[in-house]
C-alpha positions as a printed Julia matrix, in Angstrom:
55×3 Matrix{Float64}:
 -127.43  270.61  73.51
 -129.33  267.56  74.5
 -127.56  264.22  74.75
 -123.99  265.5   74.83
 -123.42  265.39  78.57
 -121.42  262.52  79.99
 -123.38  260.65  82.66
 -121.67  260.19  85.99
 -121.1   256.68  87.31
 -122.91  255.67  90.4
 -120.58  253.38  92.39
 -123.52  251.27  93.47
 -124.6   250.73  89.85
 -121.05  249.83  88.82
 -120.86  247.3   91.66
 -124.17  245.76  90.58
 -123.02  245.47  86.97
 -119.73  243.86  88.04
 -121.59  241.4   90.3
 -123.96  240.37  87.5
 -121.05  239.94  85.07
 -119.12  237.82  87.56
 -122.18  235.69  88.25
 -122.68  235.12  84.52
 -119.05  234.02  84.11
 -119.27  231.63  87.08
 -122.5   230.11  85.78
 -121.09  229.73  82.27
 -117.98  227.94  83.52
 -119.93  225.91  86.06
 -122.52  224.65  83.6
 -119.81  223.81  81.07
 -118.07  221.7   83.7
 -121.29  219.94  84.64
 -122.02  219.23  80.99
 -118.58  217.66  80.55
 -119.0   215.49  83.63
 -122.6   214.37  83.24
 -123.41  215.05  79.58
 -122.32  211.7   78.13
 -124.12  209.71  80.83
 -127.32  211.71  80.36
 -127.19  211.37  76.57
 -126.63  207.63  76.92
 -129.59  207.33  79.28
 -131.93  209.44  77.15
 -131.14  208.46  73.57
 -128.64  205.65  73.74
 -125.57  207.7   72.89
 -124.69  210.89  71.1
 -124.3   209.26  67.66
 -121.07  211.16  67.08
 -118.29  208.93  65.86
 -120.07  205.72  66.78
 -119.75  203.03  64.13
């Protein structure tokens, strides 16, 4: 029957998938850190503040 066989894992493909996943996690955490550090200063420079809670 077609489609019922279990594909075998290629170790090279698994390594590539793991590398891409790790890179995505590092970028996600890295960009979040940069946004925390520089976000308020950039918002202040571009639009004069973020307008959240400012009264």
